[in-house]
mmJSON file of the N, C-alpha and C atoms, coordinates in Angstrom:
{"data_MODEL":{"atom_site":{
"group_PDB":["ATOM","ATOM","ATOM","ATOM","ATOM","ATOM","ATOM","ATOM","ATOM","ATOM","ATOM","ATOM","ATOM","ATOM","ATOM","ATOM","ATOM","ATOM","ATOM","ATOM","ATOM","ATOM","ATOM","ATOM","ATOM","ATOM","ATOM","ATOM","ATOM","ATOM","ATOM","ATOM","ATOM","ATOM","ATOM","ATOM","ATOM","ATOM","ATOM","ATOM","ATOM","ATOM","ATOM","ATOM","ATOM","ATOM","ATOM","ATOM","ATOM","ATOM","ATOM","ATOM","ATOM","ATOM","ATOM","ATOM","ATOM","ATOM","ATOM","ATOM","ATOM","ATOM","ATOM","ATOM","ATOM","ATOM","ATOM","ATOM","ATOM","ATOM","ATOM","ATOM","ATOM","ATOM","ATOM","ATOM","ATOM","ATOM","ATOM","ATOM","ATOM","ATOM","ATOM","ATOM","ATOM","ATOM","ATOM","ATOM","ATOM","ATOM","ATOM","ATOM","ATOM","ATOM","ATOM","ATOM","ATOM","ATOM","ATOM","ATOM","ATOM","ATOM","ATOM","ATOM","ATOM","ATOM","ATOM","ATOM","ATOM","ATOM","ATOM","ATOM","ATOM","ATOM","ATOM","ATOM","ATOM","ATOM","ATOM","ATOM","ATOM","ATOM","ATOM","ATOM","ATOM","ATOM","ATOM","ATOM","ATOM","ATOM","ATOM","ATOM","ATOM","ATOM","ATOM","ATOM","ATOM","ATOM","ATOM","ATOM","ATOM","ATOM","ATOM","ATOM","ATOM","ATOM","ATOM","ATOM","ATOM","ATOM","ATOM","ATOM","ATOM","ATOM","ATOM","ATOM","ATOM","ATOM","ATOM","ATOM","ATOM","ATOM","ATOM","ATOM","ATOM","ATOM","ATOM","ATOM","ATOM","ATOM","ATOM","ATOM","ATOM","ATOM","ATOM","ATOM","ATOM","ATOM","ATOM","ATOM","ATOM","ATOM","ATOM","ATOM","ATOM","ATOM","ATOM","ATOM","ATOM","ATOM","ATOM","ATOM","ATOM","ATOM","ATOM","ATOM","ATOM","ATOM","ATOM","ATOM","ATOM","ATOM","ATOM","ATOM","ATOM","ATOM","ATOM"],
"id":[1,2,3,4,5,6,7,8,9,10,11,12,13,14,15,16,17,18,19,20,21,22,23,24,25,26,27,28,29,30,31,32,33,34,35,36,37,38,39,40,41,42,43,44,45,46,47,48,49,50,51,52,53,54,55,56,57,58,59,60,61,62,63,64,65,66,67,68,69,70,71,72,73,74,75,76,77,78,79,80,81,82,83,84,85,86,87,88,89,90,91,92,93,94,95,96,97,98,99,100,101,102,103,104,105,106,107,108,109,110,111,112,113,114,115,116,117,118,119,120,121,122,123,124,125,126,127,128,129,130,131,132,133,134,135,136,137,138,139,140,141,142,143,144,145,146,147,148,149,150,151,152,153,154,155,156,157,158,159,160,161,162,163,164,165,166,167,168,169,170,171,172,173,174,175,176,177,178,179,180,181,182,183,184,185,186,187,188,189,190,191,192,193,194,195,196,197,198,199,200,201,202,203,204,205,206,207],
"type_symbol":["N","C","C","N","C","C","N","C","C","N","C","C","N","C","C","N","C","C","N","C","C","N","C","C","N","C","C","N","C","C","N","C","C","N","C","C","N","C","C","N","C","C","N","C","C","N","C","C","N","C","C","N","C","C","N","C","C","N","C","C","N","C","C","N","C","C","N","C","C","N","C","C","N","C","C","N","C","C","N","C","C","N","C","C","N","C","C","N","C","C","N","C","C","N","C","C","N","C","C","N","C","C","N","C","C","N","C","C","N","C","C","N","C","C","N","C","C","N","C","C","N","C","C","N","C","C","N","C","C","N","C","C","N","C","C","N","C","C","N","C","C","N","C","C","N","C","C","N","C","C","N","C","C","N","C","C","N","C","C","N","C","C","N","C","C","N","C","C","N","C","C","N","C","C","N","C","C","N","C","C","N","C","C","N","C","C","N","C","C","N","C","C","N","C","C","N","C","C","N","C","C","N","C","C","N","C","C"],
"label_atom_id":["N","CA","C","N","CA","C","N","CA","C","N","CA","C","N","CA","C","N","CA","C","N","CA","C","N","CA","C","N","CA","C","N","CA","C","N","CA","C","N","CA","C","N","CA","C","N","CA","C","N","CA","C","N","CA","C","N","CA","C","N","CA","C","N","CA","C","N","CA","C","N","CA","C","N","CA","C","N","CA","C","N","CA","C","N","CA","C","N","CA","C","N","CA","C","N","CA","C","N","CA","C","N","CA","C","N","CA","C","N","CA","C","N","CA","C","N","CA","C","N","CA","C","N","CA","C","N","CA","C","N","CA","C","N","CA","C","N","CA","C","N","CA","C","N","CA","C","N","CA","C","N","CA","C","N","CA","C","N","CA","C","N","CA","C","N","CA","C","N","CA","C","N","CA","C","N","CA","C","N","CA","C","N","CA","C","N","CA","C","N","CA","C","N","CA","C","N","CA","C","N","CA","C","N","CA","C","N","CA","C","N","CA","C","N","CA","C","N","CA","C","N","CA","C","N","CA","C","N","CA","C","N","CA","C","N","CA","C","N","CA","C"],
"label_alt_id":[null,null,null,null,null,null,null,null,null,null,null,null,null,null,null,null,null,null,null,null,null,null,null,null,null,null,null,null,null,null,null,null,null,null,null,null,null,null,null,null,null,null,null,null,null,null,null,null,null,null,null,null,null,null,null,null,null,null,null,null,null,null,null,null,null,null,null,null,null,null,null,null,null,null,null,null,null,null,null,null,null,null,null,null,null,null,null,null,null,null,null,null,null,null,null,null,null,null,null,null,null,null,null,null,null,null,null,null,null,null,null,null,null,null,null,null,null,null,null,null,null,null,null,null,null,null,null,null,null,null,null,null,null,null,null,null,null,null,null,null,null,null,null,null,null,null,null,null,null,null,null,null,null,null,null,null,null,null,null,null,null,null,null,null,null,null,null,null,null,null,null,null,null,null,null,null,null,null,null,null,null,null,null,null,null,null,null,null,null,null,null,null,null,null,null,null,null,null,null,null,null,null,null,null,null,null,null],
"label_comp_id":["GLU","GLU","GLU","TYR","TYR","TYR","ASN","ASN","ASN","SER","SER","SER","GLY","GLY","GLY","SER","SER","SER","GLY","GLY","GLY","ARG","ARG","ARG","CYS","CYS","CYS","GLU","GLU","GLU","VAL","VAL","VAL","TRP","TRP","TRP","THR","THR","THR","ARG","ARG","ARG","LEU","LEU","LEU","GLU","GLU","GLU","GLY","GLY","GLY","ILE","ILE","ILE","ARG","ARG","ARG","ALA","ALA","ALA","THR","THR","THR","ALA","ALA","ALA","SER","SER","SER","VAL","VAL","VAL","PRO","PRO","PRO","GLY","GLY","GLY","TYR","TYR","TYR","GLN","GLN","GLN","CYS","CYS","CYS","TRP","TRP","TRP","GLN","GLN","GLN","TYR","TYR","TYR","SER","SER","SER","SER","SER","SER","SER","SER","SER","SER","SER","SER","GLY","GLY","GLY","THR","THR","THR","THR","THR","THR","GLN","GLN","GLN","THR","THR","THR","THR","THR","THR","THR","THR","THR","LEU","LEU","LEU","ILE","ILE","ILE","VAL","VAL","VAL","GLY","GLY","GLY","PHE","PHE","PHE","ASN","ASN","ASN","GLU","GLU","GLU","ALA","ALA","ALA","ASP","ASP","ASP","GLY","GLY","GLY","GLY","GLY","GLY","ASN","ASN","ASN","ASN","ASN","ASN","ARG","ARG","ARG","ALA","ALA","ALA","CYS","CYS","CYS","ARG","ARG","ARG","GLY","GLY","GLY","SER","SER","SER","SER","SER","SER","PRO","PRO","PRO","SER","SER","SER","ASP","ASP","ASP","ASN","ASN","ASN","LEU","LEU","LEU","ALA","ALA","ALA"],
"label_asym_id":["A","A","A","A","A","A","A","A","A","A","A","A","A","A","A","A","A","A","A","A","A","A","A","A","A","A","A","A","A","A","A","A","A","A","A","A","A","A","A","A","A","A","A","A","A","A","A","A","A","A","A","A","A","A","A","A","A","A","A","A","A","A","A","A","A","A","A","A","A","A","A","A","A","A","A","A","A","A","A","A","A","A","A","A","A","A","A","A","A","A","A","A","A","A","A","A","A","A","A","A","A","A","A","A","A","A","A","A","A","A","A","A","A","A","A","A","A","A","A","A","A","A","A","A","A","A","A","A","A","A","A","A","A","A","A","A","A","A","A","A","A","A","A","A","A","A","A","A","A","A","A","A","A","A","A","A","A","A","A","A","A","A","A","A","A","A","A","A","A","A","A","A","A","A","A","A","A","A","A","A","A","A","A","A","A","A","A","A","A","A","A","A","A","A","A","A","A","A","A","A","A","A","A","A","A","A","A"],
"label_entity_id":["1","1","1","1","1","1","1","1","1","1","1","1","1","1","1","1","1","1","1","1","1","1","1","1","1","1","1","1","1","1","1","1","1","1","1","1","1","1","1","1","1","1","1","1","1","1","1","1","1","1","1","1","1","1","1","1","1","1","1","1","1","1","1","1","1","1","1","1","1","1","1","1","1","1","1","1","1","1","1","1","1","1","1","1","1","1","1","1","1","1","1","1","1","1","1","1","1","1","1","1","1","1","1","1","1","1","1","1","1","1","1","1","1","1","1","1","1","1","1","1","1","1","1","1","1","1","1","1","1","1","1","1","1","1","1","1","1","1","1","1","1","1","1","1","1","1","1","1","1","1","1","1","1","1","1","1","1","1","1","1","1","1","1","1","1","1","1","1","1","1","1","1","1","1","1","1","1","1","1","1","1","1","1","1","1","1","1","1","1","1","1","1","1","1","1","1","1","1","1","1","1","1","1","1","1","1","1"],
"label_seq_id":[1,1,1,2,2,2,3,3,3,4,4,4,5,5,5,6,6,6,7,7,7,8,8,8,9,9,9,10,10,10,11,11,11,12,12,12,13,13,13,14,14,14,15,15,15,16,16,16,17,17,17,18,18,18,19,19,19,20,20,20,21,21,21,22,22,22,23,23,23,24,24,24,25,25,25,26,26,26,27,27,27,28,28,28,29,29,29,30,30,30,31,31,31,32,32,32,33,33,33,34,34,34,35,35,35,36,36,36,37,37,37,38,38,38,39,39,39,40,40,40,41,41,41,42,42,42,43,43,43,44,44,44,45,45,45,46,46,46,47,47,47,48,48,48,49,49,49,50,50,50,51,51,51,52,52,52,53,53,53,54,54,54,55,55,55,56,56,56,57,57,57,58,58,58,59,59,59,60,60,60,61,61,61,62,62,62,63,63,63,64,64,64,65,65,65,66,66,66,67,67,67,68,68,68,69,69,69],
"pdbx_PDB_ins_code":[null,null,null,null,null,null,null,null,null,null,null,null,null,null,null,null,null,null,null,null,null,null,null,null,null,null,null,null,null,null,null,null,null,null,null,null,null,null,null,null,null,null,null,null,null,null,null,null,null,null,null,null,null,null,null,null,null,null,null,null,null,null,null,null,null,null,null,null,null,null,null,null,null,null,null,null,null,null,null,null,null,null,null,null,null,null,null,null,null,null,null,null,null,null,null,null,null,null,null,null,null,null,null,null,null,null,null,null,null,null,null,null,null,null,null,null,null,null,null,null,null,null,null,null,null,null,null,null,null,null,null,null,null,null,null,null,null,null,null,null,null,null,null,null,null,null,null,null,null,null,null,null,null,null,null,null,null,null,null,null,null,null,null,null,null,null,null,null,null,null,null,null,null,null,null,null,null,null,null,null,null,null,null,null,null,null,null,null,null,null,null,null,null,null,null,null,null,null,null,null,null,null,null,null,null,null,null],
"Cartn_x":[147.665,146.62,147.144,146.743,146.958,145.715,146.031,145.082,145.309,144.86,145.289,145.36,143.899,143.659,144.727,145.036,146.179,147.889,147.841,149.267,149.453,149.174,149.005,149.208,150.33,150.398,150.433,149.561,149.562,149.998,150.869,151.255,150.437,149.836,148.974,149.553,150.119,150.925,150.175,149.156,148.124,148.806,148.958,149.126,148.076,146.867,146.172,145.653,146.325,146.311,145.393,145.086,143.97,142.955,141.555,140.581,139.518,139.2,138.058,138.577,137.733,137.923,136.656,136.589,135.677,135.654,134.408,133.937,134.773,135.716,136.087,136.497,136.169,136.516,137.868,139.064,140.361,141.387,140.78,141.871,142.205,143.086,143.494,144.208,143.623,144.432,145.24,146.391,147.209,147.41,148.015,148.39,149.666,150.482,151.674,151.572,152.067,152.128,153.49,153.973,155.468,155.276,154.11,153.944,153.984,154.371,154.229,153.145,152.44,150.967,150.07,149.134,148.496,147.46,146.858,145.633,144.721,143.733,142.767,143.018,144.123,144.416,145.455,145.5,147.002,147.709,149.119,150.194,150.512,151.018,151.166,152.515,152.53,154.376,154.649,155.78,156.369,155.962,155.284,155.058,153.818,153.217,151.683,150.557,149.461,148.224,147.464,146.511,145.213,144.189,143.79,142.568,141.45,140.51,139.525,139.007,140.156,139.989,140.864,141.239,142.342,141.741,141.27,140.535,139.407,139.578,138.53,137.724,139.09,138.501,139.764,139.244,140.27,140.359,141.549,141.872,141.125,140.764,139.996,140.843,140.527,140.702,139.956,139.176,138.551,137.018,136.639,135.396,135.437,134.533,134.42,134.561,134.028,134.218,135.197,136.413,137.265,138.457,138.932,139.644,141.073,141.33,142.466,143.476,144.515,145.808,146.439],
"Cartn_y":[189.075,188.249,187.444,185.857,184.783,184.104,184.051,183.472,182.031,181.186,179.647,178.879,179.347,179.223,179.545,180.825,181.116,181.288,180.908,180.899,182.735,183.351,184.973,185.298,186.247,186.639,188.242,189.029,190.485,191.159,191.876,192.602,194.019,194.374,195.35,196.541,197.601,198.755,200.206,199.931,200.848,201.541,202.533,203.462,202.769,202.772,202.554,201.15,200.095,198.938,198.305,197.085,196.095,196.517,196.937,197.231,196.524,195.273,194.857,193.409,192.699,191.418,191.184,190.487,189.994,188.637,187.949,186.346,186.38,185.586,185.495,183.487,182.686,181.4,181.202,180.867,180.728,181.499,182.694,183.581,183.513,183.761,183.91,185.37,186.159,187.402,187.014,187.544,188.114,189.245,189.379,191.178,190.839,191.942,191.71,192.712,192.122,192.53,192.469,193.732,193.638,193.636,193.423,193.553,192.198,191.962,190.607,190.261,190.976,190.661,189.649,189.159,187.962,188.431,187.612,187.869,186.763,187.297,185.944,184.881,185.244,184.046,183.475,182.081,181.658,182.144,182.335,182.799,181.665,181.381,180.63,180.711,182.123,182.805,183.819,183.776,184.723,186.1,186.727,188.191,188.586,187.569,187.38,186.619,186.979,186.765,186.615,185.675,185.628,186.878,187.471,188.448,187.857,188.163,187.453,186.051,185.223,183.994,183.618,184.112,183.832,182.936,181.99,180.954,181.977,181.591,182.353,183.579,184.466,185.996,186.907,187.4,188.554,189.801,190.46,191.643,193.086,193.822,194.769,196.119,197.322,198.633,198.878,199.721,200.735,199.934,199.067,198.066,197.112,196.419,195.13,195.368,196.411,196.608,197.504,198.077,198.839,197.748,197.664,196.786,197.499,198.916,199.577,199.309,198.435,198.019,199.416],
"Cartn_z":[-178.537,-179.048,-180.336,-179.734,-180.652,-181.138,-182.674,-183.583,-183.912,-183.48,-183.472,-184.858,-185.594,-186.947,-188.054,-187.888,-188.831,-188.279,-187.173,-186.317,-186.164,-186.377,-186.174,-184.69,-184.216,-183.132,-183.48,-182.662,-182.779,-181.286,-181.273,-180.314,-180.063,-178.806,-178.69,-177.759,-178.401,-177.721,-177.298,-176.781,-176.425,-174.928,-175.155,-173.697,-172.383,-172.797,-171.917,-171.805,-172.364,-172.341,-172.745,-172.535,-173.236,-172.226,-172.378,-171.079,-171.899,-172.786,-173.089,-173.9,-173.918,-174.823,-175.477,-176.309,-177.373,-177.55,-177.396,-177.921,-179.081,-179.467,-180.869,-180.885,-181.374,-181.356,-182.006,-181.352,-181.893,-181.478,-180.879,-180.347,-178.837,-178.448,-176.951,-176.901,-175.63,-175.261,-174.371,-174.224,-173.383,-172.468,-171.356,-170.879,-170.219,-170.453,-169.847,-168.535,-167.476,-166.205,-165.302,-165.069,-164.538,-162.904,-162.565,-161.19,-160.498,-159.255,-158.918,-157.819,-157.825,-157.002,-157.464,-156.974,-157.167,-158.204,-159.154,-160.142,-160.153,-160.702,-160.858,-161.67,-162.727,-163.732,-163.317,-164.175,-163.987,-164.968,-164.447,-165.383,-166.156,-167.56,-167.757,-168.582,-168.981,-169.396,-168.59,-168.047,-167.269,-167.644,-166.736,-167.259,-167.918,-168.645,-169.25,-168.677,-168.366,-167.675,-168.901,-168.947,-169.53,-169.359,-170.4,-170.225,-170.645,-169.181,-169.276,-169.628,-168.733,-169.417,-170.389,-171.286,-172.472,-173.674,-173.21,-174.536,-175.039,-176.56,-177.444,-177.013,-176.895,-176.411,-177.299,-178.107,-178.784,-178.054,-178.121,-177.225,-177.803,-177.061,-177.588,-177.01,-177.188,-176.142,-175.408,-175.566,-174.856,-174.236,-175.484,-175.355,-176.332,-176.001,-176.936,-178.588,-178.821,-180.274,-180.824,-179.843,-180.261,-180.57,-181.934,-182.118,-182.802,-182.522,-183.018,-181.606,-182.361,-181.441,-181.6],
"occupancy":[1.0,1.0,1.0,1.0,1.0,1.0,1.0,1.0,1.0,1.0,1.0,1.0,1.0,1.0,1.0,1.0,1.0,1.0,1.0,1.0,1.0,1.0,1.0,1.0,1.0,1.0,1.0,1.0,1.0,1.0,1.0,1.0,1.0,1.0,1.0,1.0,1.0,1.0,1.0,1.0,1.0,1.0,1.0,1.0,1.0,1.0,1.0,1.0,1.0,1.0,1.0,1.0,1.0,1.0,1.0,1.0,1.0,1.0,1.0,1.0,1.0,1.0,1.0,1.0,1.0,1.0,1.0,1.0,1.0,1.0,1.0,1.0,1.0,1.0,1.0,1.0,1.0,1.0,1.0,1.0,1.0,1.0,1.0,1.0,1.0,1.0,1.0,1.0,1.0,1.0,1.0,1.0,1.0,1.0,1.0,1.0,1.0,1.0,1.0,1.0,1.0,1.0,1.0,1.0,1.0,1.0,1.0,1.0,1.0,1.0,1.0,1.0,1.0,1.0,1.0,1.0,1.0,1.0,1.0,1.0,1.0,1.0,1.0,1.0,1.0,1.0,1.0,1.0,1.0,1.0,1.0,1.0,1.0,1.0,1.0,1.0,1.0,1.0,1.0,1.0,1.0,1.0,1.0,1.0,1.0,1.0,1.0,1.0,1.0,1.0,1.0,1.0,1.0,1.0,1.0,1.0,1.0,1.0,1.0,1.0,1.0,1.0,1.0,1.0,1.0,1.0,1.0,1.0,1.0,1.0,1.0,1.0,1.0,1.0,1.0,1.0,1.0,1.0,1.0,1.0,1.0,1.0,1.0,1.0,1.0,1.0,1.0,1.0,1.0,1.0,1.0,1.0,1.0,1.0,1.0,1.0,1.0,1.0,1.0,1.0,1.0,1.0,1.0,1.0,1.0,1.0,1.0],
"B_iso_or_equiv":[0.0,0.0,0.0,0.0,0.0,0.0,0.0,0.0,0.0,0.0,0.0,0.0,0.0,0.0,0.0,0.0,0.0,0.0,0.0,0.0,0.0,0.0,0.0,0.0,0.0,0.0,0.0,0.0,0.0,0.0,0.0,0.0,0.0,0.0,0.0,0.0,0.0,0.0,0.0,0.0,0.0,0.0,0.0,0.0,0.0,0.0,0.0,0.0,0.0,0.0,0.0,0.0,0.0,0.0,0.0,0.0,0.0,0.0,0.0,0.0,0.0,0.0,0.0,0.0,0.0,0.0,0.0,0.0,0.0,0.0,0.0,0.0,0.0,0.0,0.0,0.0,0.0,0.0,0.0,0.0,0.0,0.0,0.0,0.0,0.0,0.0,0.0,0.0,0.0,0.0,0.0,0.0,0.0,0.0,0.0,0.0,0.0,0.0,0.0,0.0,0.0,0.0,0.0,0.0,0.0,0.0,0.0,0.0,0.0,0.0,0.0,0.0,0.0,0.0,0.0,0.0,0.0,0.0,0.0,0.0,0.0,0.0,0.0,0.0,0.0,0.0,0.0,0.0,0.0,0.0,0.0,0.0,0.0,0.0,0.0,0.0,0.0,0.0,0.0,0.0,0.0,0.0,0.0,0.0,0.0,0.0,0.0,0.0,0.0,0.0,0.0,0.0,0.0,0.0,0.0,0.0,0.0,0.0,0.0,0.0,0.0,0.0,0.0,0.0,0.0,0.0,0.0,0.0,0.0,0.0,0.0,0.0,0.0,0.0,0.0,0.0,0.0,0.0,0.0,0.0,0.0,0.0,0.0,0.0,0.0,0.0,0.0,0.0,0.0,0.0,0.0,0.0,0.0,0.0,0.0,0.0,0.0,0.0,0.0,0.0,0.0,0.0,0.0,0.0,0.0,0.0,0.0],
"pdbx_formal_charge":[null,null,null,null,null,null,null,null,null,null,null,null,null,null,null,null,null,null,null,null,null,null,null,null,null,null,null,null,null,null,null,null,null,null,null,null,null,null,null,null,null,null,null,null,null,null,null,null,null,null,null,null,null,null,null,null,null,null,null,null,null,null,null,null,null,null,null,null,null,null,null,null,null,null,null,null,null,null,null,null,null,null,null,null,null,null,null,null,null,null,null,null,null,null,null,null,null,null,null,null,null,null,null,null,null,null,null,null,null,null,null,null,null,null,null,null,null,null,null,null,null,null,null,null,null,null,null,null,null,null,null,null,null,null,null,null,null,null,null,null,null,null,null,null,null,null,null,null,null,null,null,null,null,null,null,null,null,null,null,null,null,null,null,null,null,null,null,null,null,null,null,null,null,null,null,null,null,null,null,null,null,null,null,null,null,null,null,null,null,null,null,null,null,null,null,null,null,null,null,null,null,null,null,null,null,null,null],
"auth_seq_id":[1,1,1,2,2,2,3,3,3,4,4,4,5,5,5,6,6,6,7,7,7,8,8,8,9,9,9,10,10,10,11,11,11,12,12,12,13,13,13,14,14,14,15,15,15,16,16,16,17,17,17,18,18,18,19,19,19,20,20,20,21,21,21,22,22,22,23,23,23,24,24,24,25,25,25,26,26,26,27,27,27,28,28,28,29,29,29,30,30,30,31,31,31,32,32,32,33,33,33,34,34,34,35,35,35,36,36,36,37,37,37,38,38,38,39,39,39,40,40,40,41,41,41,42,42,42,43,43,43,44,44,44,45,45,45,46,46,46,47,47,47,48,48,48,49,49,49,50,50,50,51,51,51,52,52,52,53,53,53,54,54,54,55,55,55,56,56,56,57,57,57,58,58,58,59,59,59,60,60,60,61,61,61,62,62,62,63,63,63,64,64,64,65,65,65,66,66,66,67,67,67,68,68,68,69,69,69],
"auth_comp_id":["GLU","GLU","GLU","TYR","TYR","TYR","ASN","ASN","ASN","SER","SER","SER","GLY","GLY","GLY","SER","SER","SER","GLY","GLY","GLY","ARG","ARG","ARG","CYS","CYS","CYS","GLU","GLU","GLU","VAL","VAL","VAL","TRP","TRP","TRP","THR","THR","THR","ARG","ARG","ARG","LEU","LEU","LEU","GLU","GLU","GLU","GLY","GLY","GLY","ILE","ILE","ILE","ARG","ARG","ARG","ALA","ALA","ALA","THR","THR","THR","ALA","ALA","ALA","SER","SER","SER","VAL","VAL","VAL","PRO","PRO","PRO","GLY","GLY","GLY","TYR","TYR","TYR","GLN","GLN","GLN","CYS","CYS","CYS","TRP","TRP","TRP","GLN","GLN","GLN","TYR","TYR","TYR","SER","SER","SER","SER","SER","SER","SER","SER","SER","SER","SER","SER","GLY","GLY","GLY","THR","THR","THR","THR","THR","THR","GLN","GLN","GLN","THR","THR","THR","THR","THR","THR","THR","THR","THR","LEU","LEU","LEU","ILE","ILE","ILE","VAL","VAL","VAL","GLY","GLY","GLY","PHE","PHE","PHE","ASN","ASN","ASN","GLU","GLU","GLU","ALA","ALA","ALA","ASP","ASP","ASP","GLY","GLY","GLY","GLY","GLY","GLY","ASN","ASN","ASN","ASN","ASN","ASN","ARG","ARG","ARG","ALA","ALA","ALA","CYS","CYS","CYS","ARG","ARG","ARG","GLY","GLY","GLY","SER","SER","SER","SER","SER","SER","PRO","PRO","PRO","SER","SER","SER","ASP","ASP","ASP","ASN","ASN","ASN","LEU","LEU","LEU","ALA","ALA","ALA"],
"auth_asym_id":["A","A","A","A","A","A","A","A","A","A","A","A","A","A","A","A","A","A","A","A","A","A","A","A","A","A","A","A","A","A","A","A","A","A","A","A","A","A","A","A","A","A","A","A","A","A","A","A","A","A","A","A","A","A","A","A","A","A","A","A","A","A","A","A","A","A","A","A","A","A","A","A","A","A","A","A","A","A","A","A","A","A","A","A","A","A","A","A","A","A","A","A","A","A","A","A","A","A","A","A","A","A","A","A","A","A","A","A","A","A","A","A","A","A","A","A","A","A","A","A","A","A","A","A","A","A","A","A","A","A","A","A","A","A","A","A","A","A","A","A","A","A","A","A","A","A","A","A","A","A","A","A","A","A","A","A","A","A","A","A","A","A","A","A","A","A","A","A","A","A","A","A","A","A","A","A","A","A","A","A","A","A","A","A","A","A","A","A","A","A","A","A","A","A","A","A","A","A","A","A","A","A","A","A","A","A","A"],
"auth_atom_id":["N","CA","C","N","CA","C","N","CA","C","N","CA","C","N","CA","C","N","CA","C","N","CA","C","N","CA","C","N","CA","C","N","CA","C","N","CA","C","N","CA","C","N","CA","C","N","CA","C","N","CA","C","N","CA","C","N","CA","C","N","CA","C","N","CA","C","N","CA","C","N","CA","C","N","CA","C","N","CA","C","N","CA","C","N","CA","C","N","CA","C","N","CA","C","N","CA","C","N","CA","C","N","CA","C","N","CA","C","N","CA","C","N","CA","C","N","CA","C","N","CA","C","N","CA","C","N","CA","C","N","CA","C","N","CA","C","N","CA","C","N","CA","C","N","CA","C","N","CA","C","N","CA","C","N","CA","C","N","CA","C","N","CA","C","N","CA","C","N","CA","C","N","CA","C","N","CA","C","N","CA","C","N","CA","C","N","CA","C","N","CA","C","N","CA","C","N","CA","C","N","CA","C","N","CA","C","N","CA","C","N","CA","C","N","CA","C","N","CA","C","N","CA","C","N","CA","C","N","CA","C","N","CA","C","N","CA","C","N","CA","C"],
"pdbx_PDB_model_num":[1,1,1,1,1,1,1,1,1,1,1,1,1,1,1,1,1,1,1,1,1,1,1,1,1,1,1,1,1,1,1,1,1,1,1,1,1,1,1,1,1,1,1,1,1,1,1,1,1,1,1,1,1,1,1,1,1,1,1,1,1,1,1,1,1,1,1,1,1,1,1,1,1,1,1,1,1,1,1,1,1,1,1,1,1,1,1,1,1,1,1,1,1,1,1,1,1,1,1,1,1,1,1,1,1,1,1,1,1,1,1,1,1,1,1,1,1,1,1,1,1,1,1,1,1,1,1,1,1,1,1,1,1,1,1,1,1,1,1,1,1,1,1,1,1,1,1,1,1,1,1,1,1,1,1,1,1,1,1,1,1,1,1,1,1,1,1,1,1,1,1,1,1,1,1,1,1,1,1,1,1,1,1,1,1,1,1,1,1,1,1,1,1,1,1,1,1,1,1,1,1,1,1,1,1,1,1]
}}}
């Protein structure tokens, strides 16, 4: 998860992975994928895919209100 306003980058290490995102201006949510299959998003950084469109999306756990990295 990256916040362009503050320049802060946060790495989520949930065993369950990122299961949801929330609409938050200035945030980008990325998910790591080691598979080589096709996805519905564009891979801009090798191994990382935009979660739910990426832009203006903050990473969340099991639901949009779950902010426990």
